C-alpha positions in Angstrom: 0.0 0.0 0.0 2.8 2.5 0.9 4.8 1.7 -2.2 1.7 2.3 -4.4 1.1 5.6 -2.6 4.7 6.8 -3.1 4.7 5.8 -6.8 1.5 7.8 -7.2 3.2 10.9 -5.6 6.3 10.5 -7.8 4.1 10.2 -11.0 2.2 13.3 -10.1 5.4 15.2 -9.3 6.8 14.4 -12.7 3.7 15.7 -14.4 3.8 18.9 -12.4 7.5 19.5 -13.2 7.0 18.8 -16.9 3.9 21.0 -17.0 5.9 23.9 -15.4 8.8 23.3 -17.8 6.4 23.5 -20.8 4.9 26.8 -19.5 8.4 28.2 -18.9 9.5 27.3 -22.4 6.4 28.6 -24.1 6.7 31.9 -22.1 10.4 32.4 -23.2 9.5 31.9 -26.8 6.5 34.1 -26.5 8.5 37.0 -24.9 11.1 36.6 -27.7 8.5 37.1 -30.3 7.1 40.2 -28.4 10.6 41.7 -28.3 11.0 41.2 -32.0 7.8 43.2 -32.6 9.8 46.3 -31.7 12.3 45.5 -34.4 11.9 46.5 -38.0 10.8 43.3 -39.7 12.0 44.6 -43.0 15.5 44.9 -41.6 15.7 41.1 -41.1 17.3 38.9 -43.7 15.2 36.3 -45.5 16.6 33.6 -43.3 15.7 35.6 -40.1 12.2 36.3 -41.4 11.7 32.6 -42.1 13.0 31.7 -38.7 10.8 34.3 -37.1 7.7 32.9 -38.8 8.7 29.4 -38.1 9.1 30.1 -34.4 5.6 31.7 -34.4 4.2 28.7 -36.1 5.9 26.3 -33.7 4.7 28.2 -30.7 1.1 28.1 -31.9 1.4 24.4 -32.8 3.0 23.5 -29.5 0.3 25.2 -27.4 -2.4 23.5 -29.4 -0.9 20.1 -29.1 -0.1 20.6 -25.4 -3.8 21.1 -24.6 -5.0 18.1 -26.7 -5.8 15.3 -24.2 -3.7 12.6 -25.8 -0.6 14.9 -25.5 -1.0 15.5 -21.8 2.0 14.2 -19.9 4.4 14.0 -22.8 6.0 17.5 -22.3 9.6 18.4 -21.6 12.6 17.5 -19.6 14.6 19.6 -17.2 17.7 18.9 -19.3 16.2 20.8 -22.3 15.3 23.8 -20.1 18.9 23.9 -18.8 20.2 23.8 -22.4 17.8 26.6 -23.3 19.0 28.8 -20.5 22.7 28.2 -21.6 21.8 29.3 -25.1 19.9 32.3 -23.8 23.1 33.4 -21.9 25.0 33.1 -25.2 22.3 35.1 -26.9 22.8 38.0 -24.6 26.4 38.4 -25.7 25.7 38.0 -29.4 24.6 41.1 -31.4 24.0 39.7 -34.9 20.3 39.4 -35.4 20.5 36.2 -37.5 22.5 34.4 -34.9 20.1 35.6 -32.2 17.2 34.1 -34.2 19.1 30.8 -34.7 19.8 30.6 -31.0 16.1 30.8 -30.3 15.0 28.4 -32.9 17.5 25.6 -31.8 16.0 25.1 -28.3 12.4 25.7 -29.7 13.0 22.9 -32.2 14.6 20.7 -29.6 11.7 21.2 -27.3 9.2 20.0 -29.9 11.5 17.1 -30.9 11.7 15.8 -27.4 8.0 16.5 -26.9 7.1 14.2 -29.8 9.8 11.7 -29.0 8.6 11.3 -25.4 5.0 11.1 -26.7 6.0 8.4 -29.1 7.8 6.4 -26.4 4.9 6.9 -24.0 2.5 5.7 -26.7 4.6 2.7 -27.4 4.7 1.8 -23.7 0.9 2.2 -23.4 0.3 0.1 -26.5 2.7 -2.5 -25.2 1.0 -2.6 -21.8 -2.5 -2.8 -23.3 -1.2 -5.7 -25.5 0.3 -7.5 -22.5 -2.9 -7.0 -20.5 -5.0 -8.4 -23.3 -2.6 -11.3 -23.7 -2.8 -12.0 -20.0 -6.6 -11.9 -20.1 -6.8 -14.2 -23.1 -4.3 -16.6 -21.4 -6.3 -16.8 -18.2 -9.6 -17.0 -20.1 -8.2 -19.8 -22.2 -7.1 -21.7 -19.1 -10.5 -21.2 -17.5 -12.3 -22.5 -20.6 -9.9 -25.5 -20.8 -10.4 -26.3 -17.1 -14.2 -26.3 -17.5 -13.9 -28.4 -20.7 -11.7 -30.9 -18.7 -14.4 -31.1 -16.0 -17.2 -31.8 -18.5 -16.3 -35.5 -19.2 -16.4 -36.2 -15.4 -20.1 -35.4 -15.5 -20.7 -38.4 -17.8 -19.6 -40.7 -15.0 -20.6 -38.6 -11.9 -23.9 -36.8 -11.8 -23.2 -35.3 -8.4 -23.7 -31.5 -8.8 -22.0 -30.6 -5.6 -18.8 -32.4 -6.6 -18.9 -30.6 -10.0 -19.2 -27.2 -8.3 -16.4 -28.0 -5.8 -14.1 -28.8 -8.7 -15.0 -25.6 -10.6 -14.4 -23.5 -7.5 -11.0 -25.1 -6.8 -10.0 -24.4 -10.4 -11.2 -20.8 -10.3 -9.0 -20.1 -7.2 -6.1 -21.7 -8.9 -6.4 -19.6 -12.1 -7.7 -16.2 -11.0 -4.8 -14.0 -9.6 -5.0 -13.2 -5.9 -8.0 -15.5 -5.2 -7.2 -17.5 -2.0 -10.5 -18.9 -0.9 -14.2 -18.8 -2.0 -17.6 -20.3 -2.1 -20.5 -21.1 -4.5 -24.1 -20.5 -3.5 -27.1 -22.0 -5.4 -30.5 -20.4 -5.3 -33.4 -22.5 -3.9 -36.5 -20.3 -4.2 -35.7 -17.2 -2.1 -33.1 -19.1 -0.1 -29.4 -19.3 -0.9 -27.5 -22.5 -0.1 -23.7 -23.0 0.1 -22.8 -25.9 -2.1 -19.1 -25.6 -2.4 -16.3 -23.9 -0.4 -12.5 -23.6 -0.3 -10.8 -22.2 2.7 -14.0 -22.5 4.8 -15.8 -25.3 6.5 -18.7 -26.1 4.2 -20.8 -27.7 7.0 -20.4 -24.5 9.0 -21.4 -22.3 6.0 -24.5 -24.4 5.4 -25.8 -23.6 8.9 -26.0 -19.9 8.0 -29.4 -18.9 6.6 -29.1 -16.5 3.7 -31.8 -15.3 1.4 -31.5 -13.9 -2.2 -31.8 -10.4 -1.0 -28.7 -10.9 1.2 -26.4 -11.4 -1.8 -23.7 -8.8 -2.5 -25.0 -8.0 -6.0 -28.5 -7.5 -4.8 -27.3 -4.9 -2.2 -25.2 -3.2 -4.9 -27.9 -3.2 -7.5 -25.8 -5.1 -10.1 -27.3 -8.5 -10.1 -26.1 -9.6 -13.6 -22.6 -7.9 -13.5 -19.5 -8.9 -11.6 -18.6 -6.8 -8.5 -15.7 -6.2 -6.1 -16.3 -5.6 -2.4 -13.5 -4.2 -0.3 -13.6 -4.6 3.5 -16.3 -7.3 3.4 -16.7 -7.4 7.1 -17.8 -3.7 7.2 -20.0 -4.3 4.1 -21.9 -7.2 5.7 -22.3 -5.4 9.0 -23.9 -2.5 7.2 -26.1 -4.4 4.7 -27.1 -7.7 6.3 -29.6 -8.3 9.0 -28.1 -8.1 12.5 -28.8 -11.8 13.2 -27.3 -12.9 9.9 -24.2 -10.8 10.4 -23.8 -12.1 13.9 -24.1 -15.7 12.7 -21.4 -15.1 10.1 -19.2 -13.4 12.7 -19.7 -16.2 15.2 -18.8 -18.9 12.7 -15.7 -16.9 11.7 -16.6 -16.6 8.0 -15.8 -12.9 7.7 -12.1 -13.3 7.4 -11.9 -12.0 3.8 -10.7 -8.5 3.1 -11.9 -8.3 -0.5 -14.4 -10.3 -2.5 -14.7 -10.8 -6.2 -18.3 -12.0 -7.0 -20.5 -12.8 -10.0 -23.8 -14.4 -10.7 -24.3 -17.3 -13.2 -27.6 -17.8 -15.0 -29.5 -20.9 -16.0 -32.8 -20.8 -18.1 -32.7 -17.0 -18.1 -32.8 -16.6 -14.3 -30.0 -16.4 -11.7 -29.1 -19.9 -10.6 -26.3 -19.0 -8.2 -23.2 -16.9 -7.3 -19.5 -17.6 -7.2 -17.4 -15.6 -4.6 -13.6 -15.5 -4.7 -11.9 -14.1 -1.6 -8.6 -12.5 -0.8 -7.6 -12.6 2.9 -4.7 -10.1 2.9 -5.4 -7.0 0.8 -8.5 -4.8 0.7 -7.5 -3.7 -2.9 -6.7 -7.2 -4.2 -9.2 -7.2 -7.0 -9.6 -4.7 -9.9 -11.5 -4.2 -13.2 -9.4 -6.8 -14.9 -10.4 -9.4 -12.4 -14.1 -8.6 -13.1 -13.5 -9.7 -16.7 -12.0 -12.9 -15.5 -14.8 -13.9 -13.2 -17.4 -12.8 -15.8 -15.8 -15.2 -18.3 -15.7 -17.9 -15.5 -19.4 -17.4 -14.8 -20.2 -17.9 -18.5 -18.2 -21.1 -18.5 -20.0 -22.3 -15.4 -23.3 -21.7 -17.2 -22.1 -23.9 -20.1 -21.0 -26.6 -17.6 -24.3 -26.5 -15.8 -26.3 -26.7 -19.0 -24.2 -29.7 -20.0 -24.7 -31.2 -16.6 -28.5 -30.9 -16.8 -28.4 -32.3 -20.3 -26.5 -35.3 -19.2 -28.7 -35.7 -16.1 -31.8 -35.6 -18.4 -30.3 -38.2 -20.7 -29.4 -40.3 -17.8 -32.8 -40.0 -16.3 -34.4 -41.0 -19.6 -32.2 -44.0 -19.8 -33.0 -45.3 -16.3 -36.7 -44.5 -15.9 -39.8 -45.5 -17.8 -41.2 -42.4 -19.6 -44.9 -43.3 -18.8 -44.9 -44.4 -15.2 -41.6 -42.9 -13.9 -40.4 -46.2 -12.4 -37.1 -47.9 -13.3 -36.7 -48.9 -17.0 -35.9 -52.5 -18.0 -32.2 -51.7 -18.6 -31.8 -49.9 -15.4 -33.6 -52.7 -13.6 -31.2 -55.2 -14.9 -28.2 -53.2 -13.6 -29.9 -52.8 -10.2 -30.8 -56.5 -10.0 -27.2 -57.5 -10.9 -25.8 -55.3 -8.2 -28.1 -56.6 -5.5 -27.4 -60.2 -6.7 -23.6 -59.7 -6.4 -23.9 -58.0 -3.1 -26.2 -60.7 -1.7 -23.8 -63.4 -3.0 -20.7 -61.8 -1.4 -22.4 -61.0 1.9 -24.5 -64.2 2.1 -27.8 -62.3 2.2 -31.2 -63.2 0.8 -33.5 -61.2 -1.5 -36.8 -61.9 -3.2 -38.0 -61.0 -6.7 -41.7 -60.4 -7.4 -42.7 -60.6 -11.1 -46.1 -59.0 -11.8 -48.4 -58.9 -14.9 -51.4 -56.6 -14.9 -54.7 -58.3 -15.6 -57.4 -57.0 -18.0 -55.2 -54.2 -19.4 -56.1 -55.2 -23.0 -59.8 -55.1 -22.1 -59.4 -51.6 -20.7 -57.5 -50.4 -23.8 -60.1 -51.9 -26.2 -63.0 -50.5 -24.2 -61.8 -47.1 -23.2 -58.8 -46.4 -25.4 -55.0 -46.5 -24.9 -55.0 -43.1 -23.1 -57.1 -44.5 -20.3 -55.0 -47.7 -20.4 -51.9 -45.5 -19.8 -53.7 -43.8 -16.8 -54.5 -47.4 -15.6 -50.8 -48.3 -15.6 -49.8 -45.0 -14.0 -52.3 -45.6 -11.2 -51.1 -49.2 -10.8 -47.5 -48.0 -10.1 -48.7 -45.2 -7.9 -50.4 -47.6 -5.5 -47.5 -50.0 -5.5 -44.9 -47.3 -4.7 -47.1 -46.1 -1.8 -46.7 -49.6 -0.3 -42.9 -50.0 -0.8 -40.1 -49.3 1.6 -37.3 -46.9 0.6 -34.9 -49.7 -0.3 -37.4 -51.7 -2.4 -37.2 -51.3 -6.1 -40.1 -51.2 -8.7 -39.4 -51.5 -12.4 -41.4 -51.8 -15.6 -39.9 -54.5 -17.7 -42.6 -54.7 -20.5 -45.9 -53.3 -21.6 -47.9 -54.6 -18.6 -45.1 -56.4 -16.8 -43.5 -55.1 -13.6 -40.9 -56.4 -11.1 -40.3 -55.6 -7.5 -37.0 -56.4 -5.7 -37.3 -57.0 -2.0 -33.8 -56.8 -0.5 -33.2 -59.1 2.5 -36.8 -60.5 2.5 -37.5 -64.2 2.2 -40.3 -65.8 0.2 -42.9 -65.6 3.0 -42.2 -62.0 3.8 -42.4 -61.2 0.1 -45.8 -62.8 -0.2 -47.0 -60.8 2.8 -45.9 -57.6 1.1 -47.7 -58.5 -2.2 -50.9 -59.3 -0.2 -50.7 -55.8 1.4 -50.5 -54.3 -2.1 -53.6 -56.3 -3.3 -55.6 -55.0 -0.3 -54.6 -51.5 -1.1 -55.9 -51.9 -4.7 -59.2 -53.4 -3.2 -59.6 -50.3 -1.0 -58.6 -47.8 -3.8 -60.1 -48.9 -7.2 -59.2 -47.1 -10.4 -61.8 -44.5 -11.3 -62.5 -42.9 -14.7 -65.8 -41.1 -15.1 -68.4 -43.8 -14.5 -65.8 -46.5 -14.8 -64.6 -48.0 -11.5 -62.3 -51.1 -11.5 -60.2 -52.8 -8.8 -56.9 -53.5 -10.5 -55.8 -57.1 -10.3 -52.5 -58.7 -11.3 -50.7 -62.0 -11.5 -47.6 -62.3 -9.3 -44.9 -64.9 -8.8 -42.1 -64.6 -6.2 -38.8 -66.4 -6.0 -36.2 -66.1 -3.3 -32.4 -66.1 -3.4 -30.7 -68.4 -2.4 -33.5 -70.7 -1.4 -35.2 -71.1 -4.8 -32.1 -70.9 -7.0 -28.4 -69.8 -6.8 -28.3 -68.5 -10.3 -30.0 -65.2 -11.3 -31.4 -66.6 -14.6 -32.8 -69.6 -12.8 -34.3 -67.4 -10.2 -36.1 -65.2 -12.8 -37.3 -68.3 -14.6 -39.0 -69.6 -11.4 -40.6 -66.3 -10.6 -41.9 -66.0 -14.2 -43.5 -69.5 -14.0 -45.1 -68.8 -10.6 -46.5 -65.5 -12.0 -48.1 -67.2 -15.0 -49.6 -69.9 -12.7 -51.0 -67.2 -10.4 -52.3 -65.1 -13.3 -54.2 -68.1 -14.8 -55.7 -69.0 -11.4 -56.9 -65.4 -10.7 -58.4 -65.1 -14.2 -60.3 -68.3 -13.7 -61.5 -67.3 -10.3 -62.8 -63.9 -11.6 
């Protein structure tokens, strides 16, 4: 901080000295011209007249250029003024008018030469600095884009959003200069939830209740633009509710001195915020850093869209589009996992294969749309009677399977009887049509009925068809 202050004073001092030097030089030339007005212009030689007019032109040009904004700061040096004074002393001892004029034109020309030379050097330095800043920005933006691109394939094998956000935050702190810690908050209605953190205890952060109106950007009135907050502790004490500020203070989460923050958007609404903190310097972040986090936020938006797309595809692949229960392919994976786990740990499980009765009659009588509602209602009643660890899947048009982990054959039969009673008490209703849904069911238990999964399914299928035939005959 002190070094920056002293450098600022030095820069301003140079400008003041140069400004004074320019005024001094212009004044000397101006007075020289005034003195020459008392001379007979016709007595001057052609060369002297030319020099006289040239000096007048240079004076006017110098004054004009000096006051153009782009020229400010590119003035004179003390060395030129010293040289000018030496030549002025020589001028006092010289009587020839032509020589006098030459002695005035030399420093005048030198002044303008150094004026433009310094301007050119300054312009080159500015252009070079702009170029380097743009290069640095492109370099960091490129690294941010690459990092997000590298994260994207992980979403194909891991659909955990919190892990994705944590990885993004860690990369952001690694890439953005002076970022030391940070957090990501996701909007849930009007509440904001901490979902990722670096440098803080995430479980502690999640205990703090924040609403959307507590966000930095909301308080600053710049919801969709990046922002920098210096002295975050004072900012929160002034803008947050007393209980919220106290909770953050008690949990020691106000340790940052500066915060760089930006919102990211999903489906045209604010989905969350990313905050990057510096713990040492109130002036750690600047306008350049805003550009970095803005680019980062745009990449987060792309990553989230990809994540949701993958999640949607994954959901479609594992669920039945009509009833919302597990699809056949996903059922096969789940069943294989349970089979392997039961085999390794010497545990039992039962499989109930079900086939809905009279579905064809409902379709033929009332149409397939009502038939679809019939199946949806069928799965609804069954799910209401299942435990959390029990799995329902649709394996065919009217065929369903329930997996009962750690239940034997008798326990499985009891569960199926409970489901039948639930259908009896809650018939399917459509306008004037009321029908108690019935189904055939066969149960097989591992390892009692068979040690092989294929054999187990074959036994359950046979028992289901036997039960279906018996129930149709009895009805």
